[in-house]
C-alpha positions as CSV (number, residue, x, y, z in Angstrom):
1,M,8.9,7.0,-27.8
2,S,11.1,7.0,-24.8
3,N,10.2,9.1,-21.7
4,Q,13.8,9.2,-20.5
5,I,15.3,12.6,-19.8
6,K,18.5,13.3,-21.6
7,N,21.3,14.0,-19.1
8,D,24.7,15.4,-19.8
9,Y,26.2,14.0,-16.6
10,V,29.8,12.6,-17.0
11,P,31.2,11.1,-13.8
12,P,34.7,12.2,-12.8
13,S,37.5,9.6,-13.0
14,N,39.3,10.3,-9.7
15,A,39.2,11.9,-6.4
16,S,41.3,14.9,-7.4
17,A,38.3,16.1,-9.4
18,F,36.6,16.7,-6.1
19,F,39.2,17.0,-3.4
20,I,42.7,18.4,-3.5
21,P,44.0,18.3,0.0
22,H,46.1,21.0,1.6
23,P,49.7,19.8,2.2
24,E,49.0,19.8,5.9
25,A,45.6,18.0,5.6
26,N,45.1,14.7,7.4
27,H,42.4,12.0,7.6
28,L,40.3,14.2,9.9
29,N,40.0,16.8,7.2
30,A,38.9,14.1,4.8
31,Q,36.4,12.9,7.4
32,D,34.9,16.4,7.6
33,V,34.5,16.5,3.9
34,A,32.8,13.1,3.9
35,F,30.5,14.2,6.7
36,E,29.4,17.3,4.8
37,L,28.9,15.3,1.6
38,I,26.8,12.7,3.4
39,S,24.7,15.5,5.0
40,G,24.1,17.1,1.6
41,A,23.1,13.7,0.1
42,K,20.6,13.1,2.9
43,N,19.1,16.5,2.3
44,I,18.8,15.9,-1.4
45,S,17.2,12.5,-0.7
46,V,14.5,14.1,1.5
47,A,13.9,16.9,-1.0
48,T,13.5,14.4,-3.8
49,F,11.0,12.3,-1.8
50,Q,9.0,15.4,-0.9
51,C,8.4,16.0,-4.7
52,F,5.9,13.1,-4.6
53,K,2.4,13.1,-3.2
54,N,1.6,10.0,-1.1
55,G,5.1,8.6,-2.0
56,N,4.2,7.8,-5.6
57,E,2.5,10.6,-7.5
58,L,4.9,13.1,-9.0
59,M,3.9,16.7,-8.1
60,I,6.5,18.7,-10.1
61,D,8.3,18.6,-13.4
62,A,10.2,15.3,-13.9
63,K,13.3,17.3,-15.0
64,I,13.6,18.7,-11.4
65,I,13.6,15.1,-10.1
66,A,16.2,14.1,-12.7
67,N,18.5,17.0,-11.6
68,L,18.1,16.1,-7.9
69,I,19.0,12.5,-8.8
70,V,22.1,13.7,-10.7
71,E,23.1,15.8,-7.7
72,L,22.6,12.9,-5.4
73,Q,24.7,10.6,-7.7
74,T,27.5,13.1,-7.8
75,K,27.6,13.4,-4.0
76,L,27.6,9.6,-3.7
77,E,30.5,9.4,-6.1
78,M,32.4,12.1,-4.2
79,I,31.8,10.2,-0.9
80,E,33.1,7.0,-2.6
81,Q,36.3,8.8,-3.6
82,I,36.9,10.5,-0.3
83,L,36.3,7.5,2.1
84,P,39.7,5.8,1.5
85,L,41.4,9.1,2.4
86,A,39.2,9.6,5.5
87,F,39.8,6.1,6.9
88,G,43.2,5.3,5.5
89,S,46.6,5.6,7.1
90,G,46.0,9.1,8.2
91,E,47.8,10.6,5.1
92,V,45.6,12.4,2.6
């Protein structure tokens, strides 16, 4: 019997699923979005770690941890998609 948690997560295939720039947006706007995503990912990482006692004993339901990991994965994928816009030619 597997103790894996079933997850319905399906990653998006392109940046437009996350970020549709305003016609007047530039690389600075994309950098702001990237900064907020990174900040959110760091917060999720801290929250996930705090769910463990002494760094290795799970103190809450594993499904909560799984959901936090999915949220973190989503933010990381969003960051991956936005970085080329944030540090590209200046055009978004």
